[in-house]
mmCIF file of the N, C-alpha and C atoms, coordinates in Angstrom:
data_MODEL
# 
_entry.id   MODEL 
# 
loop_
_atom_site.group_PDB 
_atom_site.id 
_atom_site.type_symbol 
_atom_site.label_atom_id 
_atom_site.label_alt_id 
_atom_site.label_comp_id 
_atom_site.label_asym_id 
_atom_site.label_entity_id 
_atom_site.label_seq_id 
_atom_site.pdbx_PDB_ins_code 
_atom_site.Cartn_x 
_atom_site.Cartn_y 
_atom_site.Cartn_z 
_atom_site.occupancy 
_atom_site.B_iso_or_equiv 
_atom_site.pdbx_formal_charge 
_atom_site.auth_seq_id 
_atom_site.auth_comp_id 
_atom_site.auth_asym_id 
_atom_site.auth_atom_id 
_atom_site.pdbx_PDB_model_num 
ATOM 1   N N  . MET A 1 1  ? 7.034   -32.582 -69.008 1.00 0.00 ? 1  MET A N  1 
ATOM 2   C CA . MET A 1 1  ? 5.898   -33.011 -69.776 1.00 0.00 ? 1  MET A CA 1 
ATOM 3   C C  . MET A 1 1  ? 5.589   -31.923 -70.802 1.00 0.00 ? 1  MET A C  1 
ATOM 4   N N  . ASN A 1 2  ? 5.217   -32.333 -71.997 1.00 0.00 ? 2  ASN A N  1 
ATOM 5   C CA . ASN A 1 2  ? 4.901   -31.318 -72.998 1.00 0.00 ? 2  ASN A CA 1 
ATOM 6   C C  . ASN A 1 2  ? 3.453   -30.843 -72.849 1.00 0.00 ? 2  ASN A C  1 
ATOM 7   N N  . THR A 1 3  ? 3.167   -29.691 -73.436 1.00 0.00 ? 3  THR A N  1 
ATOM 8   C CA . THR A 1 3  ? 1.869   -29.045 -73.286 1.00 0.00 ? 3  THR A CA 1 
ATOM 9   C C  . THR A 1 3  ? 0.736   -29.920 -73.787 1.00 0.00 ? 3  THR A C  1 
ATOM 10  N N  . GLN A 1 4  ? 0.911   -30.524 -74.962 1.00 0.00 ? 4  GLN A N  1 
ATOM 11  C CA . GLN A 1 4  ? -0.165  -31.332 -75.543 1.00 0.00 ? 4  GLN A CA 1 
ATOM 12  C C  . GLN A 1 4  ? -0.513  -32.520 -74.645 1.00 0.00 ? 4  GLN A C  1 
ATOM 13  N N  . ARG A 1 5  ? 0.486   -33.199 -74.128 1.00 0.00 ? 5  ARG A N  1 
ATOM 14  C CA . ARG A 1 5  ? 0.222   -34.359 -73.269 1.00 0.00 ? 5  ARG A CA 1 
ATOM 15  C C  . ARG A 1 5  ? -0.463  -33.922 -71.975 1.00 0.00 ? 5  ARG A C  1 
ATOM 16  N N  . ALA A 1 6  ? -0.043  -32.832 -71.399 1.00 0.00 ? 6  ALA A N  1 
ATOM 17  C CA . ALA A 1 6  ? -0.676  -32.331 -70.181 1.00 0.00 ? 6  ALA A CA 1 
ATOM 18  C C  . ALA A 1 6  ? -2.147  -32.001 -70.428 1.00 0.00 ? 6  ALA A C  1 
ATOM 19  N N  . LYS A 1 7  ? -2.456  -31.395 -71.587 1.00 0.00 ? 7  LYS A N  1 
ATOM 20  C CA . LYS A 1 7  ? -3.839  -31.092 -71.927 1.00 0.00 ? 7  LYS A CA 1 
ATOM 21  C C  . LYS A 1 7  ? -4.658  -32.373 -72.102 1.00 0.00 ? 7  LYS A C  1 
ATOM 22  N N  . GLU A 1 8  ? -4.071  -33.386 -72.728 1.00 0.00 ? 8  GLU A N  1 
ATOM 23  C CA . GLU A 1 8  ? -4.759  -34.668 -72.904 1.00 0.00 ? 8  GLU A CA 1 
ATOM 24  C C  . GLU A 1 8  ? -5.092  -35.289 -71.547 1.00 0.00 ? 8  GLU A C  1 
ATOM 25  N N  . ILE A 1 9  ? -4.143  -35.254 -70.640 1.00 0.00 ? 9  ILE A N  1 
ATOM 26  C CA . ILE A 1 9  ? -4.355  -35.830 -69.305 1.00 0.00 ? 9  ILE A CA 1 
ATOM 27  C C  . ILE A 1 9  ? -5.431  -35.053 -68.562 1.00 0.00 ? 9  ILE A C  1 
ATOM 28  N N  . ALA A 1 10 ? -5.379  -33.731 -68.629 1.00 0.00 ? 10 ALA A N  1 
ATOM 29  C CA . ALA A 1 10 ? -6.362  -32.900 -67.930 1.00 0.00 ? 10 ALA A CA 1 
ATOM 30  C C  . ALA A 1 10 ? -7.776  -33.154 -68.450 1.00 0.00 ? 10 ALA A C  1 
ATOM 31  N N  . ALA A 1 11 ? -7.913  -33.421 -69.740 1.00 0.00 ? 11 ALA A N  1 
ATOM 32  C CA . ALA A 1 11 ? -9.227  -33.633 -70.352 1.00 0.00 ? 11 ALA A CA 1 
ATOM 33  C C  . ALA A 1 11 ? -9.719  -35.076 -70.255 1.00 0.00 ? 11 ALA A C  1 
ATOM 34  N N  . SER A 1 12 ? -8.838  -35.988 -69.902 1.00 0.00 ? 12 SER A N  1 
ATOM 35  C CA . SER A 1 12 ? -9.185  -37.409 -69.893 1.00 0.00 ? 12 SER A CA 1 
ATOM 36  C C  . SER A 1 12 ? -10.045 -37.798 -68.684 1.00 0.00 ? 12 SER A C  1 
ATOM 37  N N  . PRO A 1 13 ? -11.080 -38.620 -68.922 1.00 0.00 ? 13 PRO A N  1 
ATOM 38  C CA . PRO A 1 13 ? -11.876 -39.116 -67.794 1.00 0.00 ? 13 PRO A CA 1 
ATOM 39  C C  . PRO A 1 13 ? -11.139 -40.225 -67.024 1.00 0.00 ? 13 PRO A C  1 
ATOM 40  N N  . VAL A 1 14 ? -10.074 -40.749 -67.612 1.00 0.00 ? 14 VAL A N  1 
ATOM 41  C CA . VAL A 1 14 ? -9.279  -41.806 -66.977 1.00 0.00 ? 14 VAL A CA 1 
ATOM 42  C C  . VAL A 1 14 ? -8.171  -41.172 -66.156 1.00 0.00 ? 14 VAL A C  1 
ATOM 43  N N  . MET A 1 15 ? -8.013  -41.625 -64.934 1.00 0.00 ? 15 MET A N  1 
ATOM 44  C CA . MET A 1 15 ? -6.980  -41.086 -64.048 1.00 0.00 ? 15 MET A CA 1 
ATOM 45  C C  . MET A 1 15 ? -5.603  -41.566 -64.517 1.00 0.00 ? 15 MET A C  1 
ATOM 46  N N  . VAL A 1 16 ? -4.736  -40.613 -64.836 1.00 0.00 ? 16 VAL A N  1 
ATOM 47  C CA . VAL A 1 16 ? -3.365  -40.912 -65.261 1.00 0.00 ? 16 VAL A CA 1 
ATOM 48  C C  . VAL A 1 16 ? -2.443  -40.574 -64.102 1.00 0.00 ? 16 VAL A C  1 
ATOM 49  N N  . HIS A 1 17 ? -1.492  -41.462 -63.816 1.00 0.00 ? 17 HIS A N  1 
ATOM 50  C CA . HIS A 1 17 ? -0.581  -41.254 -62.691 1.00 0.00 ? 17 HIS A CA 1 
ATOM 51  C C  . HIS A 1 17 ? 0.487   -40.241 -63.074 1.00 0.00 ? 17 HIS A C  1 
ATOM 52  N N  . VAL A 1 18 ? 0.381   -39.034 -62.500 1.00 0.00 ? 18 VAL A N  1 
ATOM 53  C CA . VAL A 1 18 ? 1.337   -37.941 -62.742 1.00 0.00 ? 18 VAL A CA 1 
ATOM 54  C C  . VAL A 1 18 ? 1.843   -37.464 -61.389 1.00 0.00 ? 18 VAL A C  1 
ATOM 55  N N  . THR A 1 19 ? 3.132   -37.131 -61.334 1.00 0.00 ? 19 THR A N  1 
ATOM 56  C CA . THR A 1 19 ? 3.701   -36.639 -60.083 1.00 0.00 ? 19 THR A CA 1 
ATOM 57  C C  . THR A 1 19 ? 4.371   -35.279 -60.286 1.00 0.00 ? 19 THR A C  1 
ATOM 58  N N  . HIS A 1 20 ? 4.468   -34.557 -59.184 1.00 0.00 ? 20 HIS A N  1 
ATOM 59  C CA . HIS A 1 20 ? 5.213   -33.286 -59.125 1.00 0.00 ? 20 HIS A CA 1 
ATOM 60  C C  . HIS A 1 20 ? 6.069   -33.383 -57.873 1.00 0.00 ? 20 HIS A C  1 
ATOM 61  N N  . GLY A 1 21 ? 7.363   -33.435 -58.047 1.00 0.00 ? 21 GLY A N  1 
ATOM 62  C CA . GLY A 1 21 ? 8.258   -33.580 -56.901 1.00 0.00 ? 21 GLY A CA 1 
ATOM 63  C C  . GLY A 1 21 ? 8.044   -34.888 -56.159 1.00 0.00 ? 21 GLY A C  1 
ATOM 64  N N  . GLY A 1 22 ? 7.639   -35.919 -56.897 1.00 0.00 ? 22 GLY A N  1 
ATOM 65  C CA . GLY A 1 22 ? 7.427   -37.232 -56.293 1.00 0.00 ? 22 GLY A CA 1 
ATOM 66  C C  . GLY A 1 22 ? 6.053   -37.421 -55.664 1.00 0.00 ? 22 GLY A C  1 
ATOM 67  N N  . VAL A 1 23 ? 5.218   -36.375 -55.681 1.00 0.00 ? 23 VAL A N  1 
ATOM 68  C CA . VAL A 1 23 ? 3.886   -36.426 -55.077 1.00 0.00 ? 23 VAL A CA 1 
ATOM 69  C C  . VAL A 1 23 ? 2.837   -36.623 -56.173 1.00 0.00 ? 23 VAL A C  1 
ATOM 70  N N  . PRO A 1 24 ? 1.950   -37.617 -56.041 1.00 0.00 ? 24 PRO A N  1 
ATOM 71  C CA . PRO A 1 24 ? 0.885   -37.807 -57.033 1.00 0.00 ? 24 PRO A CA 1 
ATOM 72  C C  . PRO A 1 24 ? -0.040  -36.584 -57.063 1.00 0.00 ? 24 PRO A C  1 
ATOM 73  N N  . ILE A 1 25 ? -0.317  -36.104 -58.286 1.00 0.00 ? 25 ILE A N  1 
ATOM 74  C CA . ILE A 1 25 ? -1.116  -34.884 -58.426 1.00 0.00 ? 25 ILE A CA 1 
ATOM 75  C C  . ILE A 1 25 ? -2.236  -35.078 -59.449 1.00 0.00 ? 25 ILE A C  1 
ATOM 76  N N  . TYR A 1 26 ? -3.171  -34.115 -59.430 1.00 0.00 ? 26 TYR A N  1 
ATOM 77  C CA . TYR A 1 26 ? -4.252  -34.030 -60.410 1.00 0.00 ? 26 TYR A CA 1 
ATOM 78  C C  . TYR A 1 26 ? -4.059  -32.725 -61.174 1.00 0.00 ? 26 TYR A C  1 
ATOM 79  N N  . ILE A 1 27 ? -4.137  -32.789 -62.503 1.00 0.00 ? 27 ILE A N  1 
ATOM 80  C CA . ILE A 1 27 ? -4.006  -31.591 -63.338 1.00 0.00 ? 27 ILE A CA 1 
ATOM 81  C C  . ILE A 1 27 ? -5.402  -31.018 -63.571 1.00 0.00 ? 27 ILE A C  1 
ATOM 82  N N  . GLN A 1 28 ? -5.616  -29.790 -63.128 1.00 0.00 ? 28 GLN A N  1 
ATOM 83  C CA . GLN A 1 28 ? -6.905  -29.134 -63.312 1.00 0.00 ? 28 GLN A CA 1 
ATOM 84  C C  . GLN A 1 28 ? -6.978  -28.377 -64.632 1.00 0.00 ? 28 GLN A C  1 
ATOM 85  N N  . HIS A 1 29 ? -5.910  -27.667 -64.949 1.00 0.00 ? 29 HIS A N  1 
ATOM 86  C CA . HIS A 1 29 ? -5.919  -26.793 -66.119 1.00 0.00 ? 29 HIS A CA 1 
ATOM 87  C C  . HIS A 1 29 ? -4.493  -26.615 -66.630 1.00 0.00 ? 29 HIS A C  1 
ATOM 88  N N  . VAL A 1 30 ? -4.373  -26.460 -67.946 1.00 0.00 ? 30 VAL A N  1 
ATOM 89  C CA . VAL A 1 30 ? -3.072  -26.218 -68.569 1.00 0.00 ? 30 VAL A CA 1 
ATOM 90  C C  . VAL A 1 30 ? -3.115  -24.866 -69.273 1.00 0.00 ? 30 VAL A C  1 
ATOM 91  N N  . ASP A 1 31 ? -2.124  -24.027 -69.013 1.00 0.00 ? 31 ASP A N  1 
ATOM 92  C CA . ASP A 1 31 ? -2.008  -22.729 -69.663 1.00 0.00 ? 31 ASP A CA 1 
ATOM 93  C C  . ASP A 1 31 ? -0.893  -22.826 -70.701 1.00 0.00 ? 31 ASP A C  1 
ATOM 94  N N  . GLU A 1 32 ? -1.285  -22.866 -71.965 1.00 0.00 ? 32 GLU A N  1 
ATOM 95  C CA . GLU A 1 32 ? -0.305  -23.019 -73.046 1.00 0.00 ? 32 GLU A CA 1 
ATOM 96  C C  . GLU A 1 32 ? 0.637   -21.830 -73.153 1.00 0.00 ? 32 GLU A C  1 
ATOM 97  N N  . LYS A 1 33 ? 0.138   -20.622 -72.916 1.00 0.00 ? 33 LYS A N  1 
ATOM 98  C CA . LYS A 1 33 ? 0.958   -19.412 -73.075 1.00 0.00 ? 33 LYS A CA 1 
ATOM 99  C C  . LYS A 1 33 ? 2.112   -19.376 -72.090 1.00 0.00 ? 33 LYS A C  1 
ATOM 100 N N  . THR A 1 34 ? 1.849   -19.751 -70.838 1.00 0.00 ? 34 THR A N  1 
ATOM 101 C CA . THR A 1 34 ? 2.901   -19.699 -69.820 1.00 0.00 ? 34 THR A CA 1 
ATOM 102 C C  . THR A 1 34 ? 3.548   -21.056 -69.579 1.00 0.00 ? 34 THR A C  1 
ATOM 103 N N  . GLU A 1 35 ? 3.032   -22.092 -70.265 1.00 0.00 ? 35 GLU A N  1 
ATOM 104 C CA . GLU A 1 35 ? 3.527   -23.466 -70.102 1.00 0.00 ? 35 GLU A CA 1 
ATOM 105 C C  . GLU A 1 35 ? 3.521   -23.888 -68.638 1.00 0.00 ? 35 GLU A C  1 
ATOM 106 N N  . THR A 1 36 ? 2.384   -23.610 -67.981 1.00 0.00 ? 36 THR A N  1 
ATOM 107 C CA . THR A 1 36 ? 2.193   -24.015 -66.596 1.00 0.00 ? 36 THR A CA 1 
ATOM 108 C C  . THR A 1 36 ? 0.905   -24.816 -66.477 1.00 0.00 ? 36 THR A C  1 
ATOM 109 N N  . ALA A 1 37 ? 0.767   -25.485 -65.353 1.00 0.00 ? 37 ALA A N  1 
ATOM 110 C CA . ALA A 1 37 ? -0.447  -26.254 -65.071 1.00 0.00 ? 37 ALA A CA 1 
ATOM 111 C C  . ALA A 1 37 ? -0.939  -25.916 -63.670 1.00 0.00 ? 37 ALA A C  1 
ATOM 112 N N  . ARG A 1 38 ? -2.264  -25.886 -63.517 1.00 0.00 ? 38 ARG A N  1 
ATOM 113 C CA . ARG A 1 38 ? -2.890  -25.726 -62.202 1.00 0.00 ? 38 ARG A CA 1 
ATOM 114 C C  . ARG A 1 38 ? -3.097  -27.139 -61.684 1.00 0.00 ? 38 ARG A C  1 
ATOM 115 N N  . ILE A 1 39 ? -2.467  -27.450 -60.555 1.00 0.00 ? 39 ILE A N  1 
ATOM 116 C CA . ILE A 1 39 ? -2.501  -28.821 -60.018 1.00 0.00 ? 39 ILE A CA 1 
ATOM 117 C C  . ILE A 1 39 ? -2.854  -28.806 -58.539 1.00 0.00 ? 39 ILE A C  1 
ATOM 118 N N  . TYR A 1 40 ? -3.131  -29.992 -58.015 1.00 0.00 ? 40 TYR A N  1 
ATOM 119 C CA . TYR A 1 40 ? -3.187  -30.182 -56.564 1.00 0.00 ? 40 TYR A CA 1 
ATOM 120 C C  . TYR A 1 40 ? -2.802  -31.619 -56.241 1.00 0.00 ? 40 TYR A C  1 
ATOM 121 N N  . PRO A 1 41 ? -2.179  -31.835 -55.076 1.00 0.00 ? 41 PRO A N  1 
ATOM 122 C CA . PRO A 1 41 ? -1.851  -33.194 -54.648 1.00 0.00 ? 41 PRO A CA 1 
ATOM 123 C C  . PRO A 1 41 ? -3.152  -33.983 -54.431 1.00 0.00 ? 41 PRO A C  1 
ATOM 124 N N  . LEU A 1 42 ? -3.144  -35.251 -54.792 1.00 0.00 ? 42 LEU A N  1 
ATOM 125 C CA . LEU A 1 42 ? -4.349  -36.070 -54.660 1.00 0.00 ? 42 LEU A CA 1 
ATOM 126 C C  . LEU A 1 42 ? -4.864  -36.117 -53.227 1.00 0.00 ? 42 LEU A C  1 
ATOM 127 N N  . ASN A 1 43 ? -3.963  -36.092 -52.262 1.00 0.00 ? 43 ASN A N  1 
ATOM 128 C CA . ASN A 1 43 ? -4.390  -36.167 -50.861 1.00 0.00 ? 43 ASN A CA 1 
ATOM 129 C C  . ASN A 1 43 ? -4.601  -34.796 -50.220 1.00 0.00 ? 43 ASN A C  1 
ATOM 130 N N  . GLU A 1 44 ? -4.427  -33.712 -51.003 1.00 0.00 ? 44 GLU A N  1 
ATOM 131 C CA . GLU A 1 44 ? -4.626  -32.348 -50.496 1.00 0.00 ? 44 GLU A CA 1 
ATOM 132 C C  . GLU A 1 44 ? -5.308  -31.484 -51.553 1.00 0.00 ? 44 GLU A C  1 
ATOM 133 N N  . PRO A 1 45 ? -6.570  -31.740 -51.878 1.00 0.00 ? 45 PRO A N  1 
ATOM 134 C CA . PRO A 1 45 ? -7.225  -30.982 -52.952 1.00 0.00 ? 45 PRO A CA 1 
ATOM 135 C C  . PRO A 1 45 ? -7.334  -29.479 -52.674 1.00 0.00 ? 45 PRO A C  1 
ATOM 136 N N  . GLU A 1 46 ? -7.198  -29.077 -51.414 1.00 0.00 ? 46 GLU A N  1 
ATOM 137 C CA . GLU A 1 46 ? -7.271  -27.652 -51.098 1.00 0.00 ? 46 GLU A CA 1 
ATOM 138 C C  . GLU A 1 46 ? -5.942  -26.938 -51.375 1.00 0.00 ? 46 GLU A C  1 
ATOM 139 N N  . ASN A 1 47 ? -4.885  -27.678 -51.666 1.00 0.00 ? 47 ASN A N  1 
ATOM 140 C CA . ASN A 1 47 ? -3.544  -27.124 -51.871 1.00 0.00 ? 47 ASN A CA 1 
ATOM 141 C C  . ASN A 1 47 ? -3.249  -26.941 -53.365 1.00 0.00 ? 47 ASN A C  1 
ATOM 142 N N  . GLU A 1 48 ? -4.017  -26.078 -54.024 1.00 0.00 ? 48 GLU A N  1 
ATOM 143 C CA . GLU A 1 48 ? -3.824  -25.832 -55.452 1.00 0.00 ? 48 GLU A CA 1 
ATOM 144 C C  . GLU A 1 48 ? -2.591  -24.963 -55.672 1.00 0.00 ? 48 GLU A C  1 
ATOM 145 N N  . GLN A 1 49 ? -1.921  -25.210 -56.804 1.00 0.00 ? 49 GLN A N  1 
ATOM 146 C CA . GLN A 1 49 ? -0.756  -24.406 -57.149 1.00 0.00 ? 49 GLN A CA 1 
ATOM 147 C C  . GLN A 1 49 ? -0.518  -24.432 -58.649 1.00 0.00 ? 49 GLN A C  1 
ATOM 148 N N  . ASN A 1 50 ? 0.159   -23.411 -59.149 1.00 0.00 ? 50 ASN A N  1 
ATOM 149 C CA . ASN A 1 50 ? 0.580   -23.361 -60.545 1.00 0.00 ? 50 ASN A CA 1 
ATOM 150 C C  . ASN A 1 50 ? 2.040   -23.779 -60.597 1.00 0.00 ? 50 ASN A C  1 
ATOM 151 N N  . VAL A 1 51 ? 2.332   -24.711 -61.511 1.00 0.00 ? 51 VAL A N  1 
ATOM 152 C CA . VAL A 1 51 ? 3.704   -25.215 -61.632 1.00 0.00 ? 51 VAL A CA 1 
ATOM 153 C C  . VAL A 1 51 ? 4.096   -25.291 -63.105 1.00 0.00 ? 51 VAL A C  1 
ATOM 154 N N  . PRO A 1 52 ? 5.398   -25.227 -63.403 1.00 0.00 ? 52 PRO A N  1 
ATOM 155 C CA . PRO A 1 52 ? 5.844   -25.370 -64.792 1.00 0.00 ? 52 PRO A CA 1 
ATOM 156 C C  . PRO A 1 52 ? 5.560   -26.788 -65.293 1.00 0.00 ? 52 PRO A C  1 
ATOM 157 N N  . LEU A 1 53 ? 5.162   -26.902 -66.557 1.00 0.00 ? 53 LEU A N  1 
ATOM 158 C CA . LEU A 1 53 ? 4.873   -28.223 -67.120 1.00 0.00 ? 53 LEU A CA 1 
ATOM 159 C C  . LEU A 1 53 ? 6.090   -29.147 -67.073 1.00 0.00 ? 53 LEU A C  1 
ATOM 160 N N  . HIS A 1 54 ? 7.283   -28.577 -67.228 1.00 0.00 ? 54 HIS A N  1 
ATOM 161 C CA . HIS A 1 54 ? 8.485   -29.415 -67.236 1.00 0.00 ? 54 HIS A CA 1 
ATOM 162 C C  . HIS A 1 54 ? 8.726   -30.105 -65.881 1.00 0.00 ? 54 HIS A C  1 
ATOM 163 N N  . SER A 1 55 ? 8.042   -29.647 -64.826 1.00 0.00 ? 55 SER A N  1 
ATOM 164 C CA . SER A 1 55 ? 8.233   -30.263 -63.512 1.00 0.00 ? 55 SER A CA 1 
ATOM 165 C C  . SER A 1 55 ? 7.289   -31.441 -63.272 1.00 0.00 ? 55 SER A C  1 
ATOM 166 N N  . LEU A 1 56 ? 6.405   -31.738 -64.231 1.00 0.00 ? 56 LEU A N  1 
ATOM 167 C CA . LEU A 1 56 ? 5.456   -32.851 -64.085 1.00 0.00 ? 56 LEU A CA 1 
ATOM 168 C C  . LEU A 1 56 ? 6.015   -34.101 -64.751 1.00 0.00 ? 56 LEU A C  1 
ATOM 169 N N  . LEU A 1 57 ? 5.773   -35.234 -64.127 1.00 0.00 ? 57 LEU A N  1 
ATOM 170 C CA . LEU A 1 57 ? 6.299   -36.497 -64.633 1.00 0.00 ? 57 LEU A CA 1 
ATOM 171 C C  . LEU A 1 57 ? 5.170   -37.528 -64.692 1.00 0.00 ? 57 LEU A C  1 
ATOM 172 N N  . GLU A 1 58 ? 4.935   -38.053 -65.893 1.00 0.00 ? 58 GLU A N  1 
ATOM 173 C CA . GLU A 1 58 ? 3.943   -39.116 -66.065 1.00 0.00 ? 58 GLU A CA 1 
ATOM 174 C C  . GLU A 1 58 ? 4.597   -40.448 -65.740 1.00 0.00 ? 58 GLU A C  1 
ATOM 175 N N  . GLN A 1 59 ? 3.943   -41.229 -64.895 1.00 0.00 ? 59 GLN A N  1 
ATOM 176 C CA . GLN A 1 59 ? 4.493   -42.511 -64.464 1.00 0.00 ? 59 GLN A CA 1 
ATOM 177 C C  . GLN A 1 59 ? 4.074   -43.627 -65.403 1.00 0.00 ? 59 GLN A C  1 
# 
């Protein structure tokens, strides 16, 4: 996923279906400098992690 699209999804009030490794996730924040995103699985909000943007897939 590119940086601009990830930022749009993170800022959107509408839930967009995005996955990381096949798991539905929520994007909390996008870091343009490192091209990473702070995410968590929808069913595990306590399991936050930073992942490369290229590993995210919009469904």
